[in-house]
C-alpha positions in Angstrom: -0.1 -22.2 -21.3 0.2 -21.1 -17.7 3.1 -18.9 -16.6 5.0 -18.8 -13.3 2.1 -17.0 -11.6 0.2 -20.3 -11.4 2.1 -21.2 -8.3 1.0 -18.0 -6.4 -1.8 -17.5 -3.9 -2.6 -13.9 -4.7 -6.0 -13.6 -6.5 -4.5 -10.7 -8.6 -1.5 -12.7 -9.7 -3.7 -15.7 -10.5 -5.8 -13.5 -12.7 -2.7 -13.2 -14.9 -1.5 -16.9 -14.8 -2.9 -17.6 -18.4 -1.5 -14.5 -20.0 0.9 -15.0 -22.9 3.3 -12.6 -21.0 6.1 -14.6 -19.3 5.4 -13.1 -15.9 7.5 -13.5 -12.8 6.5 -12.8 -9.2 8.7 -10.4 -7.4 11.8 -12.1 -6.2 15.5 -12.9 -6.8 14.8 -15.3 -9.7 13.4 -12.5 -11.8 16.2 -10.0 -11.1 18.9 -12.6 -11.6 17.4 -13.4 -15.0 17.4 -9.7 -15.9 21.1 -9.5 -15.0 22.0 -12.6 -16.9 20.1 -11.6 -20.0 21.0 -7.9 -19.7 17.4 -6.8 -20.0 15.4 -4.1 -18.3 12.5 -5.0 -16.0 8.9 -4.3 -16.7 7.1 -4.0 -13.4 3.3 -4.0 -13.2 1.5 -3.4 -9.9 -2.2 -3.6 -9.3 -4.9 -5.5 -7.3 -7.6 -7.9 -8.1 -10.6 -5.6 -7.8 -9.1 -2.7 -9.8 -11.2 -1.9 -12.8 -8.4 -0.2 -14.9 -6.1 -3.1 -14.0 -8.6 -5.3 -15.7 -8.8 -3.0 -18.7 -5.1 -2.9 -19.2 -4.9 -6.7 -18.8 -7.6 -7.3 -21.4 -6.1 -4.8 -23.9 -2.4 -5.6 -23.5 -1.4 -8.5 -21.2 -3.8 -10.9 -22.9 -2.6 -9.7 -26.3 0.0 -11.7 -28.2 1.6 -8.7 -29.9 2.3 -7.0 -26.5 3.4 -10.3 -25.0 5.9 -10.8 -27.8 7.6 -7.5 -27.1 7.6 -8.1 -23.4 9.0 -11.6 -23.7 11.6 -10.6 -26.2 13.0 -7.4 -24.6 12.1 -7.5 -20.9 11.8 -9.5 -17.7 8.2 -8.9 -16.6 7.2 -8.8 -13.0 3.6 -8.7 -11.5 3.1 -7.5 -8.0 -0.1 -7.4 -5.9 0.0 -4.1 -4.1 -2.1 -5.4 -1.3 0.3 -8.3 -0.6 3.4 -6.1 -1.0 2.5 -2.6 0.1 6.2 -1.8 0.6 7.0 -2.4 -3.1 4.0 -0.4 -4.1 4.9 2.5 -1.8 8.4 2.7 -3.1 7.5 2.7 -6.8 4.3 4.8 -6.3 6.5 7.5 -4.8 8.6 7.3 -8.0 5.5 7.6 -10.2 4.2 10.6 -8.2 7.7 12.3 -8.3 8.1 11.7 -12.1 4.5 12.4 -13.3 2.9 14.4 -10.5 0.2 11.8 -9.9 -0.2 8.1 -9.3 -2.7 5.3 -9.2 -3.3 1.7 -10.4 -2.3 -0.1 -12.6 1.2 1.2 -11.8 3.7 0.7 -14.6 7.4 1.1 -13.9 10.6 0.3 -15.9 13.6 -0.7 -13.8 17.2 -1.7 -14.2 18.1 -5.2 -13.1 19.3 -3.6 -9.9 15.6 -2.4 -9.2 16.3 1.2 -10.0 13.4 2.9 -11.7 14.0 5.1 -14.8 10.4 5.6 -16.1 7.0 5.3 -14.4 3.3 5.8 -15.3 -0.1 4.2 -14.7 -2.5 2.9 -17.3 -1.4 2.8 -20.9 -3.7 1.7 -23.7 -2.3 -0.8 -26.2 -2.1 1.8 -29.0 -1.8 5.5 -28.4 -5.0 7.5 -28.5 -6.1 11.1 -27.7 -2.6 12.2 -27.2 -1.9 9.3 -24.7 1.2 7.2 -25.3 0.4 3.6 -26.2 2.1 0.7 -24.4 3.5 -0.9 -27.6 5.1 2.3 -28.6 6.5 2.8 -25.1 7.9 -0.7 -24.9 9.6 -0.4 -28.3 11.0 3.0 -27.4 12.4 1.9 -24.0 13.9 -1.2 -25.6 15.7 0.9 -28.2 17.1 3.3 -25.5 18.2 0.3 -23.4 20.3 -1.0 -26.3 21.5 2.3 -27.8 21.4 5.1 -25.1 21.5 3.1 -21.9 23.6 5.6 -20.0 20.7 8.1 -20.0 18.4 5.5 -18.5 21.0 4.5 -15.9 21.5 8.1 -15.0 17.8 8.6 -14.6 17.6 5.5 -12.4 20.3 6.8 -10.1 18.8 10.2 -9.9 15.3 8.9 -9.1 16.6 6.3 -6.6 18.6 9.1 -4.8 15.5 11.2 -4.6 13.2 8.6 -3.1 15.9 7.7 -0.6 15.8 11.0 1.2 15.2 10.4 4.9 11.9 11.8 6.1 12.8 13.8 9.1 10.3 15.3 11.5 10.7 19.0 12.4 11.0 18.3 16.1 8.0 20.5 16.9 5.7 19.8 19.9 2.1 19.1 19.0 -0.2 22.1 19.6 -3.8 23.0 19.2 -3.0 25.3 16.3 -2.2 22.3 14.2 -5.5 20.7 14.9 -7.4 24.0 14.2 -5.5 24.4 10.9 -6.6 20.9 9.9 -10.2 21.7 10.7 -10.1 25.0 8.7 -8.5 23.2 5.7 -11.3 20.6 5.7 -13.9 23.4 6.0 -12.5 25.2 3.0 -12.8 22.0 0.9 -16.2 21.1 2.1 -19.0 20.8 -0.5 -21.9 22.6 1.1 -24.3 21.3 -1.5 -23.5 17.6 -1.6 -21.2 16.9 1.4 -17.7 15.6 1.2 -14.6 17.4 0.2 -13.5 18.8 -3.1 -15.0 17.9 -6.5 -15.5 14.6 -8.3 -14.2 12.0 -7.9 -15.2 12.0 -4.2 -13.7 9.6 -1.6 -15.4 8.9 1.7 -12.1 9.4 3.7 -13.7 8.4 7.0 -10.8 9.5 9.2 -11.5 13.1 8.1 -15.0 12.7 9.5 -13.8 11.1 12.7 -11.5 14.1 13.2 -14.3 16.5 12.6 -16.7 14.7 15.0 -14.0 14.6 17.7 -13.1 18.3 17.1 -16.7 19.3 17.3 -17.1 17.6 20.7 -13.9 18.9 22.2 -14.1 22.6 21.2 -18.0 22.7 21.0 -17.7 23.6 17.3 -21.2 22.9 15.7 -20.0 23.6 12.2 -17.4 20.7 12.4 -20.2 18.3 13.4 -22.4 19.6 10.7 -19.7 19.0 8.0 -19.4 15.4 9.2 -23.0 14.6 9.6 -24.1 16.2 6.3 -21.4 14.2 4.5 -22.5 11.0 6.2 -26.2 11.6 5.4 -25.4 12.4 1.7 -23.2 9.3 1.3 -25.8 7.0 2.8 -28.5 8.4 0.5 -26.3 8.1 -2.6 -25.6 5.3 -5.0 -22.2 4.8 -3.4 -24.2 3.1 -0.6 -25.6 -0.3 -1.6 -29.3 0.1 -0.5 -30.0 -3.6 -1.2 -27.0 -5.5 0.1 -25.4 -2.9 2.5 -21.9 -1.6 2.5 -20.2 1.2 0.5 -18.3 1.3 -2.8 -14.8 2.7 -2.9 -15.6 6.2 -4.2 -18.1 8.3 -6.2 -17.3 9.4 -9.8 -19.6 12.4 -9.5 -20.1 15.1 -6.9 -23.4 14.0 -5.5 -22.4 10.4 -4.5 -24.7 8.9 -7.2 -22.4 6.9 -9.5 -19.7 4.9 -7.6 -16.7 3.1 -8.8 -18.4 -0.1 -7.8 -15.7 -2.1 -6.1 -16.2 -2.6 -2.4 -13.2 -2.7 -0.1 -13.0 -4.1 3.4 -11.0 -1.1 4.7 -13.5 1.5 3.4 -16.4 -0.4 5.0 -14.6 -0.9 8.3 -13.6 2.7 8.6 -17.1 3.9 7.5 -18.6 1.6 10.1 -16.4 3.2 12.8 -17.5 6.7 11.8 -21.3 5.9 11.4 -21.2 4.4 14.9 -19.4 7.4 16.3 -21.9 9.8 14.6 -24.7 7.8 16.2 -23.2 8.0 19.6 -22.7 11.8 19.3 -26.1 12.6 17.7 -28.4 9.7 18.7 -29.8 9.8 15.2 -31.2 6.4 14.2 -30.3 7.1 10.6 -26.6 6.7 11.4 -27.2 3.5 13.4 -29.1 2.1 10.4 -26.2 2.8 8.1 -23.9 1.2 10.6 -26.0 -1.9 10.9 -26.2 -2.3 7.1 -22.4 -2.0 6.8 -21.6 -4.4 9.6 -24.1 -6.9 8.3 -22.5 -6.6 4.8 -19.0 -7.3 6.2 -20.2 -10.3 8.2 -22.3 -11.7 5.4 -20.1 -11.2 2.3 -16.5 -10.6 3.4 -16.0 -13.1 6.2 -14.1 -16.4 5.9 -15.6 -19.4 7.8 -12.5 -19.4 10.0 -13.0 -15.8 11.0 -10.8 -13.7 8.9 -12.1 -10.9 6.6 -11.6 -10.8 2.9 -10.2 -7.8 1.0 -13.2 -6.9 -1.2 -15.4 -7.4 -4.2 -14.8 -6.4 -7.8 -16.5 -3.5 -9.7 -17.0 -5.7 -12.7 -19.3 -8.6 -13.5 -18.9 -10.5 -16.7 -16.5 -7.8 -17.8 -19.0 -5.0 -17.3 -18.5 -2.4 -14.6 -21.5 -2.1 -12.2 -23.6 -4.8 -13.9 -24.2 -6.6 -10.6 -25.8 -3.5 -9.0 -28.0 -1.8 -11.6 -31.7 -2.4 -12.3 -34.5 -1.6 -14.8 -38.1 -1.1 -13.6 -39.1 -4.3 -15.4 -36.6 -6.4 -13.5 -37.7 -4.9 -10.2 -41.4 -5.6 -10.9 -40.6 -9.1 -12.1 -39.0 -9.9 -8.7 -41.4 -7.9 -6.4 -44.6 -7.8 -8.4 -46.3 -4.8 -9.9 -47.3 -3.0 -6.7 -44.2 -3.5 -4.6 -42.0 -3.1 -7.6 -43.4 0.2 -8.5 -43.0 1.4 -4.9 -39.4 0.4 -4.8 -38.7 2.1 -8.1 -40.3 5.3 -6.8 -38.4 5.2 -3.5 -35.1 4.3 -5.0 -35.0 6.2 -8.2 -35.2 3.3 -10.7 -36.6 4.7 -13.9 -37.0 3.8 -17.6 -34.4 6.3 -18.6 -32.0 5.2 -15.9 -29.1 7.1 -14.3 -26.2 4.9 -15.4 -25.7 3.7 -18.9 -29.5 3.2 -19.5 -30.1 1.4 -16.2 -30.5 2.6 -12.6 -28.3 2.6 -9.6 -30.7 2.5 -6.6 -30.4 5.6 -4.5 -32.3 8.0 -2.3 -30.7 11.3 -3.2 -34.0 13.1 -3.9 -36.3 10.9 -1.8 -39.0 12.5 0.3 -40.5 9.3 1.8 -38.9 6.8 4.1 -37.0 3.9 2.6 -37.5 0.3 3.5 -36.2 -1.2 6.7 -32.9 -3.1 6.3 -34.7 -6.3 7.3 -37.5 -5.9 4.8 -38.1 -9.3 3.0 -38.6 -7.4 -0.2 -35.0 -6.2 -0.1 -33.9 -9.7 0.5 -35.8 -10.8 -2.6 -33.9 -8.3 -4.7 -30.7 -9.3 -3.0 -31.3 -13.0 -3.8 -32.2 -12.1 -7.4 -29.1 -10.0 -7.8 -26.9 -12.9 -6.6 -28.3 -15.4 -9.1 -28.4 -12.9 -12.0 -24.6 -12.4 -12.2 -21.5 -13.0 -10.1 -19.0 -10.7 -8.4 -15.4 -11.6 -8.2 -14.3 -11.7 -4.5 -10.7 -11.1 -3.4 -10.6 -13.7 -0.7 -7.2 -13.1 0.7 -7.0 -11.9 4.3 -4.8 -8.9 5.1 -3.8 -8.4 8.7 -4.0 -4.6 8.9 -7.3 -4.5 7.1 -8.6 -7.1 9.5 -7.4 -4.9 12.3 -9.7 -2.1 11.1 -12.6 -4.5 10.8 -12.0 -5.8 14.4 -12.0 -2.2 15.7 -15.2 -1.3 13.8 -17.1 -4.5 14.7 -16.1 -4.3 18.3 -17.1 -0.7 18.5 -20.4 -1.4 16.7 -21.2 -4.4 18.9 -20.9 -2.3 22.0 -22.7 0.8 20.8 -25.5 -0.9 18.9 -26.0 -3.7 21.3 -25.3 -6.4 18.7 -23.3 -9.2 20.3 -22.8 -10.9 16.9 -20.7 -8.0 15.8 -18.4 -8.3 18.8 -18.3 -12.1 18.3 -17.1 -11.5 14.7 -14.3 -9.2 16.0 -13.2 -11.7 18.6 -13.3 -14.6 16.1 -11.1 -12.6 13.7 -8.6 -12.0 16.6 -8.4 -15.7 17.3 -7.9 -16.3 13.5 -4.9 -13.9 13.5 -3.4 -15.6 16.6 -3.7 -19.0 15.0 -3.2 -18.5 11.3 -1.2 -15.2 10.9 1.5 -15.6 13.6 4.7 -17.4 12.9 6.8 -19.7 15.2 8.8 -16.7 16.4 5.6 -14.8 17.3 6.0 -12.4 14.4 3.0 -11.4 12.3 2.3 -12.3 8.7 0.8 -9.7 6.3 -1.4 -12.0 4.2 -3.3 -15.3 4.5 -5.1 -17.1 1.7 -6.1 -20.7 1.1 -4.5 -22.0 4.1 -1.2 -20.2 3.6 0.2 -17.2 5.5 3.0 -15.2 3.8 5.0 -12.0 3.7 6.4 -10.4 6.9 4.1 -8.1 8.7 4.8 -4.4 8.2 4.2 -1.3 10.3 0.5 -1.1 9.5 0.0 -4.7 10.5 1.6 -4.3 14.0 0.1 -0.8 14.5 -3.5 -1.5 13.5 -3.5 -4.9 15.2 -2.3 -3.2 18.4 -5.0 -0.6 18.1 -7.6 -3.4 17.5 -6.4 -5.2 20.7 -6.9 -1.9 22.6 -10.4 -1.6 21.2 -11.2 -5.2 22.2 -9.9 -4.4 25.7 -12.1 -1.3 25.8 -15.3 -3.2 25.1 -14.6 -6.4 27.1 -12.0 -5.3 29.7 -10.3 -8.6 29.3 -6.8 -7.8 30.4 -5.3 -10.4 28.1 -6.1 -8.1 25.2 -4.3 -5.2 26.9 -1.3 -7.5 27.5 -1.1 -8.5 23.9 -1.5 -4.9 22.7 1.5 -4.0 24.8 3.5 -6.9 23.3 2.7 -5.9 19.7 3.5 -2.3 20.4 6.9 -3.4 21.8 7.5 -5.3 18.7 6.4 -2.3 16.6 8.9 -0.1 18.3 11.8 -2.6 18.1 11.3 -3.4 14.5 10.2 -0.2 12.9 11.2 2.9 14.8 13.8 5.3 13.3 15.5 6.4 16.6 17.8 8.7 14.7 15.5 10.7 12.5 12.1 10.0 14.1 9.0 8.2 13.0 8.5 4.6 12.0 9.6 2.8 8.8 7.1 0.9 6.8 9.2 -2.2 6.8 11.1 -4.0 9.6 14.8 -3.6 10.2 15.4 -7.2 9.1 13.0 -7.2 6.1 13.9 -7.5 2.4 15.9 -4.4 1.4 14.4 -2.5 -1.4 15.9 0.6 -3.1 14.3 2.7 -0.4 12.8 2.2 3.1 9.5 4.2 3.0 8.3 6.1 6.0 4.7 7.2 5.2 2.7 9.9 7.0 0.0 10.7 4.5 -3.4 9.4 5.4 -4.9 8.4 2.1 -7.7 5.9 1.8 -6.3 4.2 4.9 -4.5 6.0 7.8 -0.7 5.7 7.6 1.2 3.4 9.9 2.9 6.4 11.5 -0.5 8.0 12.4 -1.7 4.7 13.8 1.5 4.3 15.8 1.0 7.7 17.4 -2.4 6.7 18.6 -1.3 3.4 19.9 1.6 4.9 21.9 -0.5 7.7 23.3 -3.2 5.4 24.5 -0.8 3.0 26.0 0.9 5.8 27.9 -2.5 6.8 29.3 -3.5 3.2 30.2 -0.3 1.9 31.6 1.2 5.0 33.3 4.6 3.8 32.0 7.1 6.5 31.1 8.6 4.4 28.3 5.3 4.7 26.4 4.9 8.4 27.1 8.5 9.0 25.9 7.7 7.0 22.7 4.5 8.8 22.2 6.2 12.2 22.6 8.9 11.2 20.0 6.2 10.1 17.6 4.1 13.2 18.1 7.1 15.5 17.4 7.9 13.6 14.3 4.3 13.8 13.0 4.0 17.5 13.7 7.1 18.1 11.6 6.1 15.7 8.9 2.6 17.1 8.3 4.0 20.5 7.4 1.6 23.1 6.3 -1.2 20.8 5.5 -2.1 18.7 8.5 -5.5 17.8 7.0 -3.6 15.3 4.8 -2.8 13.3 8.0 -6.1 13.6 9.7 -5.8 10.3 11.7 -2.4 11.5 12.9 -4.1 14.8 13.9 -6.7 12.8 15.7 -4.0 11.1 17.7 -2.5 14.5 18.5 -5.9 15.4 20.1 -5.2 12.7 22.7 -2.1 14.6 23.7 -3.0 18.3 23.5 -6.6 18.5 24.7 -8.0 17.6 28.1 -7.8 13.9 28.8 -9.0 11.6 31.6 -8.0 8.3 33.0 -10.4 6.2 35.0 -9.8 3.1 37.1 -12.8 1.1 38.2 -12.1 -1.3 41.0 -15.0 -3.8 41.3 -15.5 -6.9 43.3 -16.6 -9.1 40.5 -17.1 -7.6 37.0 -17.7 -4.5 35.0 -20.5 -2.4 36.6 -23.6 -2.0 34.5 -23.5 1.8 34.9 -20.0 2.0 33.4 -20.9 -0.5 30.6 -23.9 1.6 29.7 -22.0 4.9 29.7 -19.3 3.5 27.4 -21.9 2.1 25.0 -23.8 5.4 24.7 -20.8 7.7 24.5 -17.8 7.7 22.2 -15.8 8.6 25.4 -12.7 9.3 23.3 -11.1 11.6 25.9 -11.2 8.9 28.6 -9.1 5.8 29.0 -10.6 3.2 31.2 -9.1 0.3 33.2 -11.3 -2.2 35.1 -9.7 -4.1 38.0 -11.3 -7.1 39.6 -10.1 -9.9 41.8 -9.9 -12.2 38.7 -7.7 -9.9 36.6 -5.8 -8.0 39.3 -2.5 -9.8 38.8 -2.5 -9.6 35.0 -3.6 -6.0 35.1 -0.7 -5.1 37.4 1.7 -6.5 34.9 0.2 -4.3 32.2 -0.3 -1.2 34.3 1.8 -1.5 37.5 0.2 1.5 39.2 -3.1 -0.4 39.5 -1.5 -2.7 42.1 -2.2 -0.1 44.8 -5.9 0.3 44.0 -7.9 -1.6 46.6 -11.0 -3.6 45.5 -14.0 -2.9 47.7 -15.8 -5.6 49.5 -19.0 -4.8 47.6 -19.9 -2.7 44.5 -17.3 -0.6 42.8 -14.9 2.3 43.4 -14.0 4.8 40.7 -10.7 6.7 40.6 -10.6 9.5 38.0 -7.7 11.6 37.0 -8.0 14.6 34.7 -5.0 16.2 33.0 -2.6 14.8 35.6 -4.7 15.7 38.6 -6.5 12.9 40.5 -9.9 13.3 42.2 -11.1 11.7 45.3 -12.5 8.2 44.7 -16.3 7.8 44.5 -18.6 4.8 44.7 -20.9 5.8 41.8 -20.2 6.8 38.3 -22.7 9.7 38.6 -20.4 11.2 41.2 -17.7 11.9 38.6 -19.7 14.3 36.5 -18.8 12.5 33.3 
């Protein structure tokens, strides 16, 4: 018999709609029920492609014994962390404070007033190997609620008070020493043998690599570039990279990138696409361009809705077995490709009789000495088609606005740098989708869309990443309408989320649902934090528009971030990347052209990351709109023929020239 989750749109919640647990979605109904029946709340947070969420579901939430206890003694609430990142952030901070770590599934016990008094992650049904079992935990908490409630209420008040501390920046000005410290912290953690940072499990963390590439270029630090490029090369050779279908898995369970946690997420692949394209622009190595092509093709082929939005990701499990979709035996390969080509693929991609993962093989090129097959090789297509019909992958087909923003940035950047118009078209189509399907009647953004329904008020990341995506679309098209919309979304971001008293930006809007705390995140985990993104948006708008309000806002945010990152700035690498725009030499270029973007400028921007230069293009067609966005451009004359370039460096303007080559870029 289906429970209340059957009415939801979230793929994660729908996975639990047939559980014997009497689940509620997050909302007033559940908490009013808890108050009325005087029961504690059992809160379970996860997401649809989470392997251990599936394990706990099969062991416990599909189990009648566990359900009987939950239904008798608790009000049970399921939350999709991707649909409600604010709820997840609040209670994940509780888990980290109480246990010293966190992750998913997230398990939290609350009072009916939403105050947490116990938190953890995965619990097996029965205790084992010293780990507490869920049934034992449920019985124990139920006993304490009935007989020693004051201790739980006291814990709830203490924990709620702790997570409600305002995060206040230190009021420090950004300086180069912070950036140098971040570099040295990454250098100390670098794995010189296998690339990446630290020991297993290893996460790609693309924003670390973007910071290193930029730092290498700015200060001419070859070691910083080597750290980034070695990591990118090793990841692309490893099993974390899907050598048949493209794209990257979420992380590697081992140090050499061989055995991934097989789920693929949109945000990982978008951010990795950004960094592979950037690495290609800096080094001109076709190896990086190839990895970028494969990743962009994967996003467009497997994660794109027909209306233009991008889906969240694909599961690690097939038919209940982790990685089943991705692994091969030599016999399977030879059956698909024939004896000769099959044997060659097995040799090139390490598919052996003994296997490298539970008796089968994850294709990889870690020890390869010969070139692999071209991404368009029809033999790879045969293996891809065989894999599709052999077993199915669950796809989380909801559209999250902030993740779509990263995909827009990545595809726009890739389209320009790799000369692939279809990538740029994919980015532009996603923008139109957001305008049409994820914007409400009051011009506010929604966080999630699925199956024709948009829901949940947009949060800081949605406004910030979308504004950054609009700036990237402007950068590759010079359509001033994108710049105008970016300014509008940044204005909304400041109005809705900024903490003008203590600095920084809250995760949720001032008029949003009030939880027990209002998070203000600065840690750049798998995805850059909203505060880091806001800093970059504000700094770039200050450079592009020349408006003091944006420079003042950028200065406030930079000061907040420098205080918030404390002694370990590498933990906010995207925020540090934003600081580089402020503290290292920067340039602003206005190109006034009679008709359109000059080819020489288009070619320069395609070939170079040009991260230290903000460019405006003024033509007769866009002059009026551009003047609204950047009023100072009104005084720049458009020549009768050709183009005129106006370059300013570090606040000093040079004489205008008629050719880009005359600027010494």
